[in-house]
C-alpha positions in Angstrom: -246.3 93.0 -109.3 -245.3 89.8 -110.9 -245.8 86.4 -109.3 -243.9 83.4 -110.5 -244.9 79.7 -109.9 -242.4 77.0 -110.8 -243.5 73.4 -111.2 -242.4 70.1 -112.7 -239.6 69.1 -110.4 -239.2 65.8 -108.7 -237.0 62.7 -108.3 -235.6 61.2 -111.4 -233.0 58.6 -112.1 -229.7 59.5 -113.9 -230.4 59.7 -117.6 -234.0 60.7 -117.1 -235.9 63.8 -118.1 -238.0 66.5 -116.5 -239.9 69.5 -117.9 -240.1 72.5 -115.6 -242.7 75.2 -116.0 -242.8 78.8 -114.8 -246.2 80.5 -114.8 -246.1 84.2 -114.5 -248.9 86.5 -113.5 -249.1 90.0 -114.9 -249.1 91.4 -118.4 -245.4 92.3 -118.6 -244.1 88.7 -119.0 -243.4 89.2 -122.7 -241.2 92.3 -122.0 -238.6 90.4 -120.1 -235.9 88.0 -121.1 -236.4 85.0 -118.9 -233.8 82.9 -117.1 -233.7 79.6 -115.2 -231.3 79.5 -112.3 -230.5 76.7 -109.9 -229.0 76.4 -106.4 -227.5 73.3 -105.0 -227.0 72.8 -101.2 -224.0 74.8 -100.1 -223.5 76.4 -103.5 -224.2 79.8 -105.0 -227.2 80.3 -107.3 -226.1 79.9 -110.9 -227.6 80.9 -114.2 -228.5 77.8 -116.3 -230.2 79.2 -119.4 -231.8 82.4 -120.7 -234.3 83.2 -123.5 -234.9 86.7 -124.8 -238.3 88.0 -125.5 -237.8 87.2 -129.2 -236.6 83.7 -128.6 -232.8 83.8 -128.6 -231.3 81.3 -126.1 -228.1 80.8 -124.2 -226.9 78.0 -121.9 -224.2 77.4 -119.4 -221.7 74.9 -120.7 -222.6 72.2 -118.2 -226.2 71.9 -119.6 -225.7 72.8 -123.3 -227.1 70.0 -125.5 -229.1 68.5 -122.7 -231.4 71.3 -121.6 -233.8 73.4 -123.7 -235.3 76.7 -122.6 -238.5 77.9 -124.3 -241.4 80.3 -123.7 -245.0 80.9 -124.6 -245.8 84.5 -124.3 -249.5 83.9 -124.9 -249.6 81.7 -121.8 -247.1 83.8 -119.8 -245.1 80.7 -119.2 -241.4 79.7 -119.5 -240.2 76.1 -119.7 -237.0 74.2 -119.2 -236.8 70.8 -120.8 -234.1 68.8 -119.1 -232.8 65.5 -120.7 -230.0 63.2 -119.8 -230.1 64.4 -116.2 -227.0 63.8 -114.0 -226.7 63.7 -110.2 -224.9 67.1 -110.4 -228.1 68.6 -111.8 -229.7 68.2 -108.4 -230.8 71.6 -107.1 -233.7 73.9 -106.5 -234.6 75.5 -109.9 -235.9 79.1 -110.1 -237.2 81.1 -113.0 -236.5 84.8 -113.1 -237.4 87.7 -115.3 -233.9 89.0 -116.0 -233.0 92.4 -114.5 -236.1 92.3 -112.3 -236.5 91.7 -108.6 -239.0 88.9 -109.0 -238.3 85.3 -108.0 -240.6 82.3 -107.5 -240.4 79.8 -104.7 -238.4 77.3 -106.8 -238.9 73.6 -107.6 -236.7 70.8 -106.3 -235.0 68.6 -108.8 -233.3 65.5 -107.5 -231.3 63.1 -109.7 -230.5 59.9 -107.9 -230.7 56.2 -108.4 
């Protein structure tokens, strides 16, 4: 069983920054590629960024150059650094061990002036 706890969301003005964290329980964290997803009201959940267990990263076009995904396997934690935030980044953000059935409760990010 893996439990995931996302944190770091909040209200930020356009152009601001936030750093999301995803703390995972269990010893299998390092075995999974990790993904950050987001879901805006009325929209489908979308994959934002992934990081393999050896550190290779990928991003959806809309966040490339603004967001950075990282992980610390020793701390069983994944991160999403979000810079130059836009109103369209507003969503609930979730971390997810790829190809697993595990999801956290999500953390709300609201970008508004």
